[in-house]
C-alpha positions, 0 to 999 in steps of 0.5 A, spaced: 253 450 374 251 444 378 254 447 384 251 454 383 244 450 383 245 447 389 247 454 392 241 457 390 237 451 393 240 452 400 239 460 400 232 459 399 231 453 404 235 458 409 230 464 407 224 460 409 227 457 415 228 464 418 221 466 416 218 461 419 222 461 426 222 469 427 220 473 421 213 473 423 208 479 421 209 485 424 205 486 431 198 489 429 198 496 432 191 498 436 186 502 433 186 509 437 181 509 442 175 513 440 174 519 445 167 519 448 162 524 444 159 529 449 152 527 451 147 531 447 144 537 452 137 534 454 131 538 450 128 543 454 121 542 458 116 546 454 110 549 459 104 552 456 102 559 460 095 562 459 091 568 460 085 571 458 087 578 456 091 581 450 099 582 449 098 589 452 095 587 458 099 587 465 097 579 466 101 578 459 107 583 462 107 579 468 107 572 464 113 575 460 117 576 466 115 569 469 118 566 462 124 570 463 126 569 470 124 561 469 128 560 463 134 564 466 134 560 473 133 553 470 139 554 465 134 553 459 131 547 462 124 550 462 121 554 456 115 557 457 110 559 451 105 564 453 098 564 450 094 571 450 087 571 449 087 564 445 085 559 450 078 561 452 076 565 458 077 564 465 073 558 466 076 554 460 083 556 463 081 553 470 079 546 466 085 546 462 089 547 469 085 541 472 086 537 466 094 539 465 093 541 458 095 548 461 101 548 466 100 555 469 094 561 468 092 567 471 085 567 473 080 571 477 078 569 484 071 571 482 071 565 477 074 560 482 069 562 487 064 558 482 068 552 485 071 554 492 065 559 494 069 562 500 073 566 495 067 570 494 068 573 501 073 578 498 068 580 492 063 584 496 063 592 494 067 597 497 070 592 502 077 594 501 079 601 502 085 601 498 091 596 495 095 596 501 089 593 505 087 588 499 095 586 500 094 585 507 089 581 507 091 576 501 098 576 503 096 574 510 092 569 514 086 570 510 090 569 504 093 563 506 086 560 508 084 562 501 090 559 498 088 552 501 081 552 499 083 553 491 088 547 492 083 543 495 077 545 492 079 547 485 085 542 484 089 548 482 096 550 486 096 557 487 102 561 486 101 568 488 095 573 488 096 578 483 091 584 481 086 586 476 085 592 481 079 596 483 073 596 478 070 602 475 064 603 470 064 604 463 057 605 459 054 609 453 048 612 456 050 617 461 055 619 467 055 615 473 055 619 479 050 615 484 046 608 484 040 611 481 045 613 474 045 605 473 038 604 473 036 600 467 042 600 464 044 593 460 051 592 464 055 586 462 057 583 469 061 577 471 057 571 472 059 571 479 053 571 484 055 577 488 057 581 482 050 580 479 046 581 486 050 588 487 048 590 480 041 588 481 041 592 487 043 598 483 037 597 478 042 595 473 040 590 468 045 585 470 048 581 464 053 575 465 058 575 459 064 572 458 070 577 457 072 575 449 064 577 447 064 584 451 067 588 445 063 586 440 057 586 444 058 594 446 060 595 438 053 592 437 049 595 442 047 588 446 050 591 452 050 599 454 056 598 459 060 594 464 065 594 469 073 593 469 079 596 472 082 603 468 088 599 465 084 594 462 079 599 459 085 602 456 089 596 454 083 593 450 081 600 447 074 600 450 074 608 448 072 606 441 066 603 443 064 606 450 063 614 451 063 614 459 068 612 464 066 613 472 072 612 477 068 609 482 073 603 484 067 599 487 069 592 487 077 590 488 078 584 483 084 579 485 087 574 480 090 568 482 097 565 478 095 558 478 099 552 477 097 545 474 098 539 479 099 535 473 106 539 472 107 542 479 107 535 483 112 532 478 117 537 480 123 535 484 124 539 491 129 544 488 125 546 482 118 547 486 122 552 490 125 555 484 118 556 481 115 559 488 121 563 488 120 566 481 112 566 483 113 571 489 118 575 485 113 576 479 107 577 484 111 583 486 112 585 479 105 585 477 102 589 483 107 594 481 105 595 474 098 594 475 098 600 480 102 604 474 098 602 469 092 604 472 094 611 473 097 611 466 090 608 463 086 613 467 090 619 464 089 616 457 082 615 458 081 622 460 083 624 453 078 619 449 072 618 454 068 623 458 071 621 465 067 622 472 072 623 477 072 621 484 070 627 487 064 627 483 061 621 485 057 620 491 060 614 495 056 615 501 050 613 497 053 607 493 056 604 500 049 605 503 045 602 497 049 595 498 048 594 505 043 589 503 048 585 499 053 585 505 047 583 510 045 577 505 052 574 504 053 575 512 049 569 512 053 565 507 061 567 509 059 569 516 059 576 519 066 575 523 070 573 517 067 579 513 068 584 518 075 581 519 077 582 512 074 589 512 078 591 519 084 588 517 
């Protein structure tokens, strides 16, 4: 018994010695390294584009085209939100571009002329013979000079000259075939000096009014009529509140796609190039649909209004009647510039 106890004690001591000398704990296994998580895709930059017309208008369709192209070409880095007829009239949009609360907007050059008066040179009645004539001027040397004025005086980055188009008469009183037919009519006119002078020369009661106020003013009889392109008359369903349309094409109305310096100047060179290339593509698109929609609008107006066609209008009398307006603005813009535009 005693021998057995001694044997067990020896075995226990040997076991403890073996553990201390070489039987340490098994080596720790390193935890598997975590695979780096894929970096989250950056949130898109939201841009606010705006115009003063409804969502059926050519401006809106052009803004939608711009949105599609930029979002595609930037691989979703930019997202454009379009505000149609909800951020005010053109003067409000100019202020938005200057303050950076709007990133891009389509604005009538006649309104920008209140800040950069030289733009008014393209507003003279019967200055342009046709669209091709207007495009030659706006896409050429004179157009570049006007773009520089917009940038320097209005603090807007011009990205292309769009088209509102040739303006025509609408009213509720009578067909307009001669200057005398405008006498004493209360006509809404853009608050632009040349427009006001022109309508006063025709004997109309020229009434400045912001575009959003025009339809209700016609509805309530505050004004008798106005002037605008056939497609704009059609898109806004003005036949509901106007009886007569005259295809007079007495003034050509250009539009600037303006970018806010607060937005544009922060872009890198590659993105600046992308935005300008898209702007050029959309300008071409807008002009194409402007011509198409003018013709389509006129067809629809013939169904809903009494239309005075071109061959019924005394254009020689109209052109002769506005010579005093031209002579007045020779002194403002220079006769050489106006003649250069007229003969381009």
